[in-house]
N, C-alpha and C positions, 0 to 999 in steps of 0.2 A: 289234825288241827281243825278247830271249828270255823265256820263262816265268819263269826264275829272276830276271831283272831286275824284272819286274812284281811278283813276290812280295816281293822285297826292298823295293821302294818301298812296298808296302802295309804292310809291317811297320815302317816308320818308320826305315829305315837312314840316310836322308839326314841325320838330325840327329846321327849318331855317326861322326866321322871314322875312316877305316880306316887303320891304320898297319902291320898285319901280318896275314898269313894263316897259320894253323897247320893242319897236315894229319895225319890218321891215315896209316898206312903201307900195310899189307896191304889190298888191295881199294880203296884210294883213290889212292895214288900208284903203287904197283907191283902187278903180278899175280904173286904168289908161290904161287898155288894149284898150278901144275904141280910145284914142288919139294916142297911140303907133301904133295901127293897121292903124289908119287913115293916119299917116305920111308914113307908109310903102306902103299903097295903092296909095297914091299920087305919090310916086316914080315909082310904077309899071305902073300906068296910063300914067305918063309922058313919058314912054318908049313904049307906045302902047301895054302893057302887061295887061292881065286881073287881076282885083283886087281879093284878096283872102277873103273868108268869115271871119268874126270876130271869129267864133268858131274855125277856123283853126289856126289863129294867137294867140288867147288868151293863150294857154298853154305856149307859149314862151315869154310872156310879161315880166316875171320876169328876163329873160336873157338879156333884153335891146337890144342894137344894134346888138350884136353878135347873139342873138336868132332870131330877126326879119330879119336881112339880110341873115342869114343862111337859113331860111325857104323860103324867097321870091326870093333870088338870088343864093342860093346854094354856098355862099362864106363865108369864115372864115379866120382869120389870119392863116398863113402868105400870103394868096392870095393877090397879089398886088392890086387887085381891091377893097379890103375890106376897106382900109382907106378912099378912096374917097366916097364910098357908106355910110360909117359911118358918115362922115362929113356932107353929104347932109341930111342924116336921122336926125342927131342932129338939124340941122337948121330948117328942116320942123317940127320936133316935138316941138321945142321951140316956134315956131309960133302958135301952137295950144295946148299948154300945158294944159290949163284948159277948152277947148271947151266942152269935155264930161266927164272928169275925176271927180269922186265923191267918197265920203266916202261910204264904204259898208253899207248896212242896218244893223243897230244895233251898229255900231261903236261909234256914238255920245253918245248913252246911256251907252256903255261900258266905254268910257273915263270919262263921267260925274260921273259914278258910282265909278270909281277909285278915282277921286278927292274927292267925298263925303266920301270915306274911309280914306282920308288923305294920299294917296299914290301919289308919283311923277310918271310921265310917260314921256317917251322920244321916239325918233325915231332914228334908225340906219339903213341906206339904202346904197346900192351900187350905187345909183343914184348920179351923181356928184352934187356938190353944185350949179352949173349953173342951174340945173333943180329942185333940192330938195328944195332949199330955197324959190324960188318964188312959187312953187307948194304948199308947206306946209303953206306959208303965205297966199296965195290966198284962201285956204280952211279953214283958221282960226285955223290951228293946231299949227303953229310955235309959236303963241302968248301965247299958253297954255303949251307947252312942256317944260320940264326941260332941254332938249337938242335936237338938230337936227344935226345929224352927217351924212355927205355925204360920198360917196365913195372916195373922194379925200380930206376929212378933215384931215385925218391922213396919214401916209406913206403907210398904207396897207388898203385893202378892205376885206370884208368877203370872204372866211371863216376865215381869220386871226382874232384873238380876239381883236386886238388893237382898232378898232372903238367902240366896245362894252365897253371896259375898259374906253375909253375916255368919252363916254356917262355917265357911272356910276360916273366918277370923276366930271363931270359938274353938275350932279344931286346931288352930295354930299352923295352918297350911296355906301357902299362897294359892290363889285361885287357879293359876296355870298348872298347878300340880294336882288338881282335883279332877275326877271324873264325875259327871252328873248323870244319873240313870233314871229314866221315867217311861211311862206308858202313854203319854199325851204329847201332842205337838207342842204345846206351850212349855213343856219341860225342856224340850230341845231348844226352843227359842231362848228360854231363860239361861240355859247352860252356855249356849254360844255367846250370849250377851255378857255373861260373867267371865268369859275367857277360858272356860273349862272345856275339856273333851266331853263328848256326849255319847250315851248309849241309849237307844230305844229298845224297849223290851216288848216282845210280841205276845207274852203270856198275859198281859194286862187288859184293861177295858177298851182302850184305843179310841173310844168315842165314835162319832159318825161323820168325821170330816175326811181329810185327805188320807190316803193309805200310808202306812208307816214308812214305806220306802221313799215317800215324797217329803218327809219331815226334814231331811238334811242332817240327820244324826251321823256321827263319825263311825258308828258301828250299830249293828242290830243283833240282839241276843234272843234266841228262841227259848232258852231255859236258863235258870240261875247258874247251873253248872257251866254253861257256855261262857257266861260273864267271868266266872272265877278262872276258867281255863285261859281266857284272853288276858286277864290281868297277870296271871302267873307266867304266861309265856312272854309277855312284854317285859316283866321284871327280870326274868331269866336272861333275856336277850340283852337287856341293858347292863346287867352285871357280868355277863359272860359266863354264867354258871349253868 
């Protein structure tokens, strides 16, 4: 049995039926860092500045324009240069949205496994719909998801719980019967605020803040197959099969 399953049992998941699993997008389901970094390096090279290695940019991929522009140009709101850089970054990223972005290894098997268990799954990301909808459609995810919620679908973005609650509503599942899965501390904050069980995934970008063990997630999964094993074990235990 995986560590994630053991943690889930300790947190009392067995008393809460699982009906749906909701996921963050970047760093959880898909590795978009190469295209986010590519757009950033295009901007650097256009200014005769050296490109940055992907390994340097990768940890900030989950923070979007704020993370990338902060690392590449040392700017952040309210710096007056930020808005212009952000706009250029968005345009360059949109032009290469699916050049190198792919689902992480094991994600397709995870999603297929959830479907075989009769569970709905959906996506809740802080990526705006401008990017989230064509990206998920291009990767064949939107067509299967019970919901795709972007950072501007509701009035609030994560860590506010509203996007997660909207995803649960669209999936037709009560929040307390959902698991929210993400690779950032704010994902866990949002999931807990929405009344959902939470899983932090260590294969993602993780940012540069507190270590994943300090986020307060109900469970930690190191691989997509760990998460599927956890869900399957909990369901089997609940049904007695």
